LODRENVO-599463 format. One record per residue: x negated, y negated, z negated of N, C-alpha, C in turn. Coordinates in steps of 0.02 Angstrom, whole numbers. Last residue first. Layout:
BEGIN
+--------+--------+--------+--------+--------+--------+--------+--------+--------+
|    n.u |    n.v |    n.w |   ca.u |   ca.v |   ca.w |    c.u |    c.v |    c.w |
+--------+--------+--------+--------+--------+--------+--------+--------+--------+
|      X |      Y |      Z |      X |      Y |      Z |      X |      Y |      Z |
...
+--------+--------+--------+--------+--------+--------+--------+--------+--------+
# end
This chain:
BEGIN
+--------+--------+--------+--------+--------+--------+--------+--------+--------+
|    n.u |    n.v |    n.w |   ca.u |   ca.v |   ca.w |    c.u |    c.v |    c.w |
+--------+--------+--------+--------+--------+--------+--------+--------+--------+
|  -5669 |  -3573 |  -9643 |  -5648 |  -3525 |  -9694 |  -5710 |  -3495 |  -9724 |
|  -5739 |  -3646 |  -9550 |  -5707 |  -3682 |  -9605 |  -5689 |  -3634 |  -9661 |
|  -5777 |  -3547 |  -9459 |  -5829 |  -3583 |  -9496 |  -5799 |  -3620 |  -9556 |
|  -5653 |  -3509 |  -9408 |  -5691 |  -3460 |  -9447 |  -5746 |  -3495 |  -9487 |
|  -5621 |  -3627 |  -9339 |  -5579 |  -3605 |  -9395 |  -5617 |  -3555 |  -9438 |
|  -5719 |  -3629 |  -9240 |  -5717 |  -3683 |  -9290 |  -5675 |  -3663 |  -9350 |
|  -5684 |  -3512 |  -9169 |  -5750 |  -3517 |  -9202 |  -5750 |  -3571 |  -9256 |
|  -5557 |  -3552 |  -9124 |  -5563 |  -3494 |  -9168 |  -5630 |  -3495 |  -9205 |
|  -5590 |  -3660 |  -9041 |  -5548 |  -3671 |  -9100 |  -5555 |  -3613 |  -9150 |
|  -5663 |  -3592 |  -8943 |  -5697 |  -3643 |  -8985 |  -5657 |  -3656 |  -9049 |
|  -5560 |  -3514 |  -8891 |  -5618 |  -3481 |  -8921 |  -5657 |  -3530 |  -8966 |
|  -5476 |  -3613 |  -8841 |  -5452 |  -3570 |  -8895 |  -5510 |  -3534 |  -8929 |
|  -5559 |  -3666 |  -8740 |  -5537 |  -3708 |  -8796 |  -5514 |  -3666 |  -8855 |
|  -5570 |  -3553 |  -8657 |  -5630 |  -3583 |  -8687 |  -5611 |  -3625 |  -8747 |
|  -5437 |  -3534 |  -8617 |  -5472 |  -3481 |  -8655 |  -5533 |  -3509 |  -8690 |
|  -5419 |  -3655 |  -8546 |  -5379 |  -3640 |  -8606 |  -5412 |  -3587 |  -8649 |
|  -5511 |  -3639 |  -8442 |  -5518 |  -3695 |  -8489 |  -5479 |  -3682 |  -8554 |
|  -5461 |  -3525 |  -8376 |  -5528 |  -3524 |  -8407 |  -5536 |  -3580 |  -8458 |
|  -5345 |  -3496 |  -8308 |  -5341 |  -3517 |  -8377 |  -5408 |  -3515 |  -8413 |
|  -5414 |  -3375 |  -8197 |  -5362 |  -3423 |  -8214 |  -5364 |  -3437 |  -8289 |
|  -5501 |  -3290 |  -8136 |  -5529 |  -3338 |  -8183 |  -5478 |  -3392 |  -8202 |
|  -5436 |  -3219 |  -8039 |  -5445 |  -3187 |  -8103 |  -5474 |  -3233 |  -8155 |
|  -5446 |  -3289 |  -7923 |  -5384 |  -3298 |  -7961 |  -5390 |  -3266 |  -8030 |
|  -5564 |  -3237 |  -7875 |  -5564 |  -3306 |  -7901 |  -5501 |  -3319 |  -7942 |
|  -5516 |  -3113 |  -7833 |  -5566 |  -3116 |  -7887 |  -5570 |  -3186 |  -7917 |
|  -5432 |  -3153 |  -7730 |  -5403 |  -3122 |  -7789 |  -5452 |  -3121 |  -7848 |
|  -5525 |  -3199 |  -7638 |  -5477 |  -3245 |  -7666 |  -5446 |  -3217 |  -7729 |
|  -5594 |  -3080 |  -7607 |  -5630 |  -3137 |  -7636 |  -5582 |  -3185 |  -7670 |
|  -5489 |  -3005 |  -7549 |  -5523 |  -2981 |  -7609 |  -5559 |  -3038 |  -7645 |
|  -5464 |  -3084 |  -7435 |  -5412 |  -3075 |  -7486 |  -5443 |  -3052 |  -7552 |
|  -5587 |  -3067 |  -7368 |  -5564 |  -3134 |  -7388 |  -5511 |  -3130 |  -7443 |
|  -5586 |  -2929 |  -7346 |  -5638 |  -2959 |  -7388 |  -5618 |  -3028 |  -7412 |
|  -5474 |  -2922 |  -7260 |  -5474 |  -2886 |  -7324 |  -5526 |  -2914 |  -7372 |
|  -5520 |  -2995 |  -7152 |  -5463 |  -3020 |  -7192 |  -5459 |  -2986 |  -7260 |
|  -5623 |  -2909 |  -7110 |  -5638 |  -2977 |  -7131 |  -5582 |  -3007 |  -7173 |
|  -5549 |  -2794 |  -7076 |  -5599 |  -2791 |  -7130 |  -5616 |  -2861 |  -7156 |
|  -5475 |  -2845 |  -6968 |  -5441 |  -2819 |  -7027 |  -5488 |  -2818 |  -7087 |
|  -5580 |  -2871 |  -6880 |  -5539 |  -2927 |  -6905 |  -5502 |  -2905 |  -6968 |
|  -5627 |  -2741 |  -6858 |  -5671 |  -2792 |  -6887 |  -5631 |  -2850 |  -6916 |
|  -5514 |  -2682 |  -6797 |  -5539 |  -2656 |  -6860 |  -5584 |  -2707 |  -6895 |
|  -5505 |  -2755 |  -6679 |  -5449 |  -2755 |  -6727 |  -5474 |  -2733 |  -6796 |
|  -5627 |  -2713 |  -6622 |  -5615 |  -2784 |  -6639 |  -5559 |  -2792 |  -6690 |
|  -5600 |  -2578 |  -6600 |  -5653 |  -2597 |  -6647 |  -5646 |  -2670 |  -6668 |
|  -5501 |  -2590 |  -6502 |  -5485 |  -2558 |  -6566 |  -5537 |  -2576 |  -6619 |
|  -5580 |  -2649 |  -6401 |  -5521 |  -2685 |  -6428 |  -5502 |  -2655 |  -6496 |
|  -5670 |  -2546 |  -6380 |  -5694 |  -2611 |  -6403 |  -5637 |  -2652 |  -6433 |
|  -5587 |  -2447 |  -6329 |  -5620 |  -2436 |  -6394 |  -5647 |  -2502 |  -6422 |
|  -5552 |  -2512 |  -6208 |  -5500 |  -2491 |  -6256 |  -5530 |  -2480 |  -6325 |
|  -5676 |  -2527 |  -6147 |  -5638 |  -2586 |  -6166 |  -5585 |  -2568 |  -6218 |
|  -5707 |  -2392 |  -6124 |  -5751 |  -2434 |  -6166 |  -5714 |  -2495 |  -6190 |
|  -5604 |  -2358 |  -6036 |  -5609 |  -2324 |  -6101 |  -5652 |  -2365 |  -6149 |
|  -5631 |  -2443 |  -5925 |  -5567 |  -2446 |  -5960 |  -5571 |  -2415 |  -6029 |
|  -5737 |  -2446 |  -5840 |  -5749 |  -2468 |  -5909 |  -5685 |  -2470 |  -5951 |
|  -5697 |  -2418 |  -5710 |  -5723 |  -2362 |  -5750 |  -5735 |  -2382 |  -5824 |
|  -5540 |  -2505 |  -5681 |  -5612 |  -2500 |  -5679 |  -5635 |  -2441 |  -5722 |
|  -5407 |  -2545 |  -5689 |  -5429 |  -2505 |  -5631 |  -5505 |  -2498 |  -5627 |
|  -5404 |  -2622 |  -5809 |  -5363 |  -2563 |  -5800 |  -5388 |  -2517 |  -5744 |
|  -5463 |  -2739 |  -5856 |  -5507 |  -2682 |  -5842 |  -5468 |  -2617 |  -5826 |
|  -5354 |  -2826 |  -5870 |  -5412 |  -2846 |  -5830 |  -5454 |  -2785 |  -5810 |
|  -5271 |  -2758 |  -5959 |  -5248 |  -2771 |  -5890 |  -5307 |  -2787 |  -5845 |
|  -5352 |  -2760 |  -6073 |  -5332 |  -2696 |  -6044 |  -5309 |  -2705 |  -5971 |
|  -5361 |  -2899 |  -6097 |  -5421 |  -2859 |  -6083 |  -5404 |  -2793 |  -6049 |
|  -5226 |  -2930 |  -6121 |  -5263 |  -2963 |  -6066 |  -5326 |  -2922 |  -6048 |
|  -5198 |  -2852 |  -6233 |  -5162 |  -2840 |  -6170 |  -5200 |  -2870 |  -6111 |
|  -5283 |  -2914 |  -6326 |  -5290 |  -2843 |  -6309 |  -5257 |  -2826 |  -6243 |
|  -5228 |  -3044 |  -6330 |  -5297 |  -3033 |  -6307 |  -5308 |  -2960 |  -6287 |
|  -5101 |  -3013 |  -6382 |  -5108 |  -3045 |  -6316 |  -5178 |  -3035 |  -6289 |
|  -5140 |  -2956 |  -6505 |  -5099 |  -2918 |  -6456 |  -5106 |  -2947 |  -6387 |
|  -5207 |  -3063 |  -6563 |  -5244 |  -3002 |  -6546 |  -5204 |  -2957 |  -6499 |
|  -5104 |  -3158 |  -6580 |  -5164 |  -3173 |  -6540 |  -5201 |  -3110 |  -6518 |
|  -5014 |  -3086 |  -6664 |  -4994 |  -3111 |  -6598 |  -5055 |  -3123 |  -6554 |
|  -5096 |  -3062 |  -6777 |  -5065 |  -3007 |  -6740 |  -5046 |  -3029 |  -6670 |
|  -5129 |  -3192 |  -6815 |  -5181 |  -3145 |  -6796 |  -5152 |  -3088 |  -6755 |
|  -5006 |  -3247 |  -6849 |  -5042 |  -3274 |  -6792 |  -5098 |  -3227 |  -6769 |
|  -4974 |  -3164 |  -6962 |  -4931 |  -3169 |  -6903 |  -4968 |  -3193 |  -6842 |
|  -5084 |  -3188 |  -7048 |  -5068 |  -3121 |  -7025 |  -5025 |  -3122 |  -6962 |
|  -5074 |  -3327 |  -7068 |  -5134 |  -3298 |  -7038 |  -5120 |  -3228 |  -7011 |
|  -4949 |  -3335 |  -7132 |  -4960 |  -3369 |  -7068 |  -5020 |  -3339 |  -7032 |
|  -4977 |  -3260 |  -7247 |  -4924 |  -3239 |  -7201 |  -4934 |  -3270 |  -7133 |
|  -5082 |  -3338 |  -7302 |  -5092 |  -3267 |  -7285 |  -5040 |  -3242 |  -7236 |
|  -5019 |  -3460 |  -7326 |  -5073 |  -3456 |  -7277 |  -5087 |  -3384 |  -7256 |
|  -4927 |  -3416 |  -7424 |  -4903 |  -3447 |  -7362 |  -4957 |  -3443 |  -7308 |
|  -5016 |  -3368 |  -7524 |  -4965 |  -3324 |  -7493 |  -4942 |  -3352 |  -7426 |
|  -5091 |  -3482 |  -7554 |  -5124 |  -3422 |  -7528 |  -5075 |  -3375 |  -7495 |
|  -4992 |  -3568 |  -7603 |  -5030 |  -3586 |  -7543 |  -5063 |  -3524 |  -7512 |
|  -4957 |  -3495 |  -7717 |  -4907 |  -3507 |  -7665 |  -4941 |  -3525 |  -7600 |
|  -5079 |  -3501 |  -7788 |  -5052 |  -3437 |  -7767 |  -4999 |  -3445 |  -7712 |
|  -5091 |  -3640 |  -7812 |  -5143 |  -3605 |  -7773 |  -5116 |  -3537 |  -7747 |
|  -4979 |  -3662 |  -7891 |  -4986 |  -3698 |  -7827 |  -5037 |  -3663 |  -7782 |
|  -5013 |  -3583 |  -8001 |  -4953 |  -3567 |  -7963 |  -4957 |  -3601 |  -7894 |
|  -5127 |  -3651 |  -8049 |  -5132 |  -3582 |  -8026 |  -5073 |  -3563 |  -7982 |
|  -5069 |  -3773 |  -8085 |  -5123 |  -3771 |  -8036 |  -5129 |  -3701 |  -8006 |
|  -4979 |  -3731 |  -8183 |  -4955 |  -3766 |  -8124 |  -5006 |  -3763 |  -8068 |
|  -5071 |  -3677 |  -8275 |  -5022 |  -3633 |  -8243 |  -4994 |  -3665 |  -8180 |
|  -5138 |  -3792 |  -8316 |  -5175 |  -3741 |  -8279 |  -5128 |  -3693 |  -8244 |
|  -5032 |  -3856 |  -8382 |  -5064 |  -3888 |  -8324 |  -5102 |  -3837 |  -8282 |
|  -5008 |  -3762 |  -8484 |  -4955 |  -3780 |  -8437 |  -4985 |  -3811 |  -8374 |
|  -5130 |  -3766 |  -8553 |  -5109 |  -3703 |  -8521 |  -5054 |  -3717 |  -8469 |
|  -5125 |  -3898 |  -8600 |  -5179 |  -3877 |  -8555 |  -5159 |  -3813 |  -8518 |
|  -5014 |  -3889 |  -8685 |  -5013 |  -3935 |  -8628 |  -5066 |  -3915 |  -8577 |
|  -5065 |  -3797 |  -8777 |  -5006 |  -3779 |  -8737 |  -5000 |  -3824 |  -8676 |
|  -5166 |  -3874 |  -8833 |  -5183 |  -3812 |  -8796 |  -5125 |  -3789 |  -8752 |
|  -5091 |  -3975 |  -8895 |  -5139 |  -3992 |  -8842 |  -5156 |  -3931 |  -8800 |
|  -5025 |  -3897 |  -8990 |  -4986 |  -3933 |  -8939 |  -5031 |  -3952 |  -8880 |
|  -5134 |  -3856 |  -9066 |  -5093 |  -3806 |  -9031 |  -5052 |  -3838 |  -8976 |
|  -5175 |  -3980 |  -9118 |  -5220 |  -3942 |  -9074 |  -5181 |  -3890 |  -9034 |
|  -5065 |  -4011 |  -9198 |  -5083 |  -4055 |  -9142 |  -5127 |  -4019 |  -9093 |
|  -5073 |  -3905 |  -9288 |  -5013 |  -3913 |  -9246 |  -5028 |  -3958 |  -9186 |
|  -5197 |  -3930 |  -9347 |  -5186 |  -3868 |  -9310 |  -5126 |  -3873 |  -9264 |
|  -5169 |  -4050 |  -9413 |  -5220 |  -4048 |  -9360 |  -5212 |  -3986 |  -9317 |
|  -5074 |  -4001 |  -9504 |  -5056 |  -4053 |  -9455 |  -5105 |  -4053 |  -9397 |
|  -5155 |  -3912 |  -9575 |  -5096 |  -3887 |  -9540 |  -5074 |  -3937 |  -9486 |
|  -5251 |  -3999 |  -9630 |  -5271 |  -3945 |  -9584 |  -5213 |  -3919 |  -9543 |
|  -5169 |  -4077 |  -9711 |  -5205 |  -4109 |  -9656 |  -5228 |  -4057 |  -9605 |
|  -5130 |  -3978 |  -9802 |  -5079 |  -4013 |  -9762 |  -5112 |  -4046 |  -9702 |
|  -5253 |  -3947 |  -9859 |  -5217 |  -3896 |  -9820 |  -5163 |  -3927 |  -9776 |
|  -5279 |  -4070 |  -9924 |  -5326 |  -4044 |  -9874 |  -5291 |  -3992 |  -9829 |
|  -5171 |  -4075 | -10011 |  -5179 |  -4127 |  -9961 |  -5225 |  -4104 |  -9905 |
|  -5201 |  -3964 | -10091 |  -5138 |  -3966 | -10053 |  -5143 |  -4017 |  -9997 |
|  -5322 |  -4010 | -10149 |  -5321 |  -3948 | -10110 |  -5258 |  -3946 | -10065 |
|  -5276 |  -4119 | -10218 |  -5326 |  -4129 | -10164 |  -5328 |  -4068 | -10119 |
|  -5190 |  -4057 | -10310 |  -5163 |  -4104 | -10260 |  -5212 |  -4118 | -10204 |
|  -5262 |  -3984 | -10399 |  -5230 |  -3947 | -10345 |  -5204 |  -3995 | -10291 |
|  -5312 |  -4033 | -10515 |  -5353 |  -4040 | -10454 |  -5323 |  -4004 | -10394 |
|  -5238 |  -4038 | -10628 |  -5273 |  -3975 | -10614 |  -5317 |  -3978 | -10552 |
|  -5184 |  -4167 | -10615 |  -5224 |  -4150 | -10673 |  -5266 |  -4087 | -10663 |
|  -5108 |  -4155 | -10502 |  -5166 |  -4199 | -10502 |  -5213 |  -4182 | -10559 |
|  -5013 |  -4065 | -10549 |  -5052 |  -4049 | -10490 |  -5116 |  -4091 | -10487 |
|  -4955 |  -4132 | -10657 |  -4996 |  -4073 | -10670 |  -5039 |  -4055 | -10610 |
|  -4926 |  -4280 | -10706 |  -4934 |  -4249 | -10640 |  -4983 |  -4191 | -10648 |
|  -4808 |  -4317 | -10826 |  -4876 |  -4293 | -10814 |  -4878 |  -4259 | -10746 |
|  -4717 |  -4447 | -10886 |  -4718 |  -4398 | -10832 |  -4790 |  -4379 | -10817 |
|  -4631 |  -4489 | -11024 |  -4698 |  -4487 | -10996 |  -4700 |  -4428 | -10947 |
+--------+--------+--------+--------+--------+--------+--------+--------+--------+
# end
């Protein structure tokens, strides 16, 4: 005669419940890892695009502004406005630099919200786990 002590003591239901929770947790962890992987791919693609566009923008801006600066200086070389034009060109360079700096700052702040979906899911999972316990 074989007595199932776990069943008799009511522990088998508890073990089954914990086994189901562990399996559910493993599935949820796998889902969260997949979500993090997808978000990382998206973030990486965005960062690569930003670097390439930033380099292209910097290069073209320098070339365009050098040519424009030279054209303005040549045009006003023999005139009394030469000093005003020189300072205007320098001020234009400074304004463009400031605009690019603000654009870069804005983009970097947006990049700080990476993995928001994964963090949200993990926070919800943590709250649900604390409620169960």
